[in-house]
N, C-alpha and C positions, 0 to 999 in steps of 0.2 A: 322433764321426762327423760328417762334413760333410753336412748335408741339402741338398736341392735349393733350398729357400727361402733358407737361409743363403748358399749359393753365389750365387744370383741377386742377393740384397741386396748382397753384397760387390762383385759386378761393377758394379752400378748406382752404388754409392758411389765406386768407382774411376773410372768414366767421368765422373761428375759433378765429381769433384775435378780431373781432367785438363782438362775443359772450362772450369771456373772459372779454373784457373790460366792457360790460354791466353787467355781473354777478359779477364783482369784488367788487362793493360797498356793495353787500349783504354779502360777505365773509370777508370784511375788518375789521369788528368789532368783528368777532367771537373769535379772539385770543388776543384781546387787554388786556394789563396787568391791574389788578385791584388795584395794590398798596398794597395788603395784602399778608401775608404769605400763602404759598400753603396749601390747605387742606390735611390732612394726614389720611390714612386708614390702619389699620393693620388687615389682615384676619388671624384668629386663627383657625386652623383646627385640629380636633380630629383624630389622626392616631392610636388609640388604637386597640387592637386585635378584638374588636367587629365590627370594620368597614369592616371585611371580609364578614359579613352576606350578602347574595344575596337576597335582598327583595325590591330593588328599580328598577322598570321597567325591571326585569329580570337580573339585574347585581348587583355587589357588591356595598355597600355603598361607598367604596373607589373609585371605578370606576366612580360612579355617581358624586362624589365630584371632581375628576380630570377633567371630562368632563365639569362640570359647571365652574371650575376655568379657564380652557382654554378659554371658551367663555367670561367670565368676564374680563380676562386679555386683550382680543382683544377689548372689549368695554370700557375699563377704560378711562375716559377723560384725555387729555394730562396734564391738570393742577393739577391733583391729584397725590400726592406722596403715593405710595402703598408699603406695606410690607407683608410678610407672616411668621407666626410663627406656629410651630407645638407643639402638646402635645402627648406624648406616642408614638413617632416615632422611638426611638432608643434603649430602654432597654426592652428585652424580658423576663427578669428573674422574680423571685417571691419576691424579697426583696422590701417591700413597701417603705422604706426610699429612696432607690435608684430610684424606679419607680416614686416617687412623685417629683423627681428633673428632670424628663425627659421632658424638654421643650427646644426648640431651635429655633433660628431665621433662617428660611429657606431662606428668601430673605429680605435684609434690607430695612427699610422704606426710600424711596427716589424716584427720577425720575425712571420711569418704563422702564426696558428693557424687552419687552414682550417675546422675545426668551429665554433669560436667566431665567426668572421667570417660563416659561412653562417647561423648561428643569429640573429645580429644583423640580417642582411638580411631574413630571413624575417618579422621583426616589423613591417616597414615597411608603412604604409597611406597612400595618397594623401590629402593633408590640406589644405595651405594655399597660400601665396603663392609667388612665384618670385624670391627675392632673390639673383640671380646675382652681382652686384657684391660684397655683403657676404660671400657664401660663398667667393668667390675670395680675398678678403683673408685670411680665416681659414684657408683651405686652404694659402696660402703660408706662414703662420705655422706650420702643422702640419709643414712640411717644413724648418723652420729647423735649421741646424747640419749639419756634415759637408761633405765636398768631393766626394762622389759625384754622379752625375746626379740631377736632380730633375724630376719630371713631374707635372702635374695633368691628369687626363682628365675633362672635364666632359660629362655626359650630360643633355640637357634636351629637353623637348618644346615649349618656348615661350620668348618673349623675356622679359627682365627686367621685373618689375612694381614696381620700387623706385626709379624716377626721383625726384630728379635725379642719383642716383649712377649714372653711365654705366659699364657693365661694360667697354666698350672703353677708357675712361680708366683704369679699375682695372688692366686688363691692361698698359697702357702704363706705369703707375706701377710695377707689379711688374717689368717688363722694365728700367726705368730703374735699379732697385736693383743690377743687375749681379750677381745671385746665380745666374745660369745656369739659371733655371727655365723650362721649356717648358710651354705650355698647349695641349692638343689638345681640340677640341670635336666632339661628335657630336650631330646634330639628329634627333630622332625625328619621323617624318612631318612634314617641315619645310614652312614657308611662306616666302614671299620675305623678309618682315621678320625672321623668326627666323634664316634662312640668312645674311642680311647681318650681323646682330649677332654670331652665333657665328663667322663668318668673320673679322670684325674682331678679336675676342678672340684667335683663334688666330694671326693674322698679326702681332699686336703682339709676340708672344714667339717667333716663328719656328716655331709649331706648325702643325697641319693641321686642316682642317674636313672632316667626312664626313657626308653625308646617309644616314640609316638608315630603312629601311621594313620590314625583316624581322629576326626574332630572330637568325638565323644570321649576318647581316651585323653585328649589334651584337656578338655573341660574337667573331667573327673579328677585327673591328677593334680591340676593346679588348685582345684577346690580343696582337695585333701591337704595340700601343703599350706594353704592359707588357714584352713581350720586348725592344723597342727600348731601354727604359730600362736593361736589363741589358747591352746592347752598349756597347763603348767609344765615347766621344763623338768624332766625327770632324768637324772644321771644314772645310766645302767651300772650295776655292780658286777665286776668281773668275778666269775666263778669257774670251777673246773669239775665237770661231771666225771663220774667213774665208769668203769666197764661193767659194773654190776651194782644192784641196788644196795647190797650190804655195805659197800664201801662209799656210797654216794653222799654228797654233802646235803645237809638238811636246810631247806630254803623256807623263808617266810614270805609274806606278801611283798612283791617288789618286781623290779625289772632287772634281768641278769643277761650278761653276755658270756659267750664261750666260743670255742673253735671245735669243729668236728671233722675228723679226717674222712676221706672217702671210704665207704664200706664199714664205718665204725658206728657203734651205738654209744649214747651218752645217757647216764642215769642220774636222777636227782630224787630226793626224798622230801615229802611235805607232810606235816602233822595236821590231821583234820579232826576236829572235835565233833561229837554227836550234835546234830542240829546245825552244822555248818555246811557250806557249799564250797568246793574247790573249783576255781575257774583257771584254766591255764591255756596259753597259746604259744606257739613257736613260729619263728620266721628264720629261714635259711637263705642267705644271700649268695648268689653266684658271682663272686668277685673276680672271676677269671673265665676263660673259654671252657665251656662244658659241652658234653655230647648231648644230642637231642634225646628226650625221654627221661623224665625225672619224677620224683615224688618225695613227699615228706610225711612221716608217720609220727604221731604223738599218742602214746598209750599210757593209761593209768592202770596199774596192777597192784595187787596186794603183795605183802612181803613173801607170800608163798607162791607167787607167780600167776595167780588167777587174774585174768583180765577183767577190769571193771567197766571201762569205757575207752573209746579211741576216737581220734580225729585224724583224717588223712586228706591229702590233696595231691593231685598229679597233673602233669602237663607235658607238652612236647614242643620242641623248637626253642626259640630264644626267650629267655627270662632273666630277670634280675633278682627277684625275691619270690619265694613261695611260702605260704603261711597256712597253718591249720590250728584248730583249738578244740577244747573239750570242756565239759562241765560234769561235776560229780557231787550230788547232794548226799550227805550222810544223815540218815534219819535220826530223830531224837531217840535217845536210849530209853527203853522200857524200864520202869523202876524195879521190876522183878528180874531184869535181865542181868546175866553175869558177864556180858560183853564189856570190854574196856571202853572208857569214855572217849578215848582218842584212838585214831587209826593212822598208821603210817602208810601213806600212799606213795608208791614208786612211780615216777614219771620217766618214761623211756622215749628218747628222741632218736629217730633213724631217718636218714635221707638216702635216696638212690641216685644222686648225682654221680656222674663218672667224668673223669678228666679227659679232655681232648688230647690228641696225640701231641707230645712234646710239651705239655703243660705241667708245671710243678704241682705236686700233690700236697706239699707242705708249705706253710701251715694249713690247717684244716679250714673249711669254709666258715665264715662268720655266722654265729647262731645267736638269736635273741629270744629269750624266754621270759614270758610274763606269768607271774603267779599271783593269784588273788584268792584269799580265804575269807569268806564273809558269812554272816548269819544266813541260815536257810530262808527260803521264801516265806515260810509260815511264821517265822519269828522276827523278821526284819521289817521295820517301817519304811526303810529306804527302798526295798525291792519287794513290791507286792506280788501276790500269787499270780502265776501265769505270765509273769514278766510285764504286767501293766504299769507298775511303778506308780507315778503320780497320776496316771490315766484313770485311777479309781475315782479321783475327784470328778472327772468328766462323766464317768459311768454313773456315779451317784447323782450328779446333776440331772442327767438324762432320765434316770429312774424316777427321781422326785418330780421332775417336770411332767413326765407322763402321768404320774399319779395325780398331781394337782390339776392337770388338764382334764383328766377323766372326771374328777370331782366337780370342777367348775362347769364342764360341759353337761354333766348330768343335772346340775342345779339349773342351768340355763334352759335345758330341755323341759324340765318340770315346770319352770316359770312360764315358758311359752305355751305349754298345754293348759295351764291354769288360766292364762289370759284368753286363750281360744275358747275355753268353756264358758267363761264369763260373758264373752261376746255372743 
């Protein structure tokens, strides 16, 4: 005899199987091998005595770093090989020579055991010196081998204390080896001297510098950098925008770099076919001291000057990069229309940064422009309508599940009524 509990269990199992079967195609490609060596990331953490200072969200800098590391370790992509190196974690004495050798591999670069890595981080206590240069040399050695992307993320709350070994020169030496290693730096509660040194280290290898004053900022930024290591490496193409659309270079999908003077406009052209969508974004980096109050504007206009769409961002105070973007879908052409199949879209980039007193205004600020021309939402199987993408699989599964649940529940209800009437 089929009991109500067994019947309900069978229905749930059936629906779960159907849902999993429909959702499977969406997940099947997520872990496909790429045929390339795994990307490697080495997190280098300052554990010097100054990390005891309690000025990040009411807790010590060390506590903030530990909290951020735990969240980063949880979010690290499976394909990334991650390691952790410390500087200033073990020697509490006053001998500089000994203190400047105080760097150790806390967790080796390789497949991540999250529990083991978290346990290692939990043991750290602010202790000694700040040997940034020696730590970077060792961290580069930790990443030796393989052809995948390699990234060092340095988190420090002070400048190097091991002169004459200049960390900037160390970074340039690493860059000169041509091993494709990028160093990104994060300064906790920075001062001017520390900001200058960490910026120099990052710039030497094409990395980024970020000022950090809150725990969530640290977590978010390290997560971004770890995720970036897992992305395919794209080499930007140098281009030179014009002062008007008619003279602008025509760009195709890709990543481009340029320089834009203060108070200048840069123009670029993109050909968009009917039924395609233009996606563009721009980032402007403040690679020198700038005045408070700034903004970036990205406009898409026709060749006749009519604005189609715009994206803008603004801020005030200290910044390193400001970004904005836009999207422009060009509808399919009507068969009876005499409009051209392709449209020239003019992209205009403007920023309102101003140079601080005594700061050189040339060359212009670094500008990075991303251009992507894809099939419009209605025609592309890769980008579903309303931006759902592969989420349509889940939506379809839910709709079918609801339909089947309704049918089965209706059948069960009728069966129960029939049994009740017979009794």
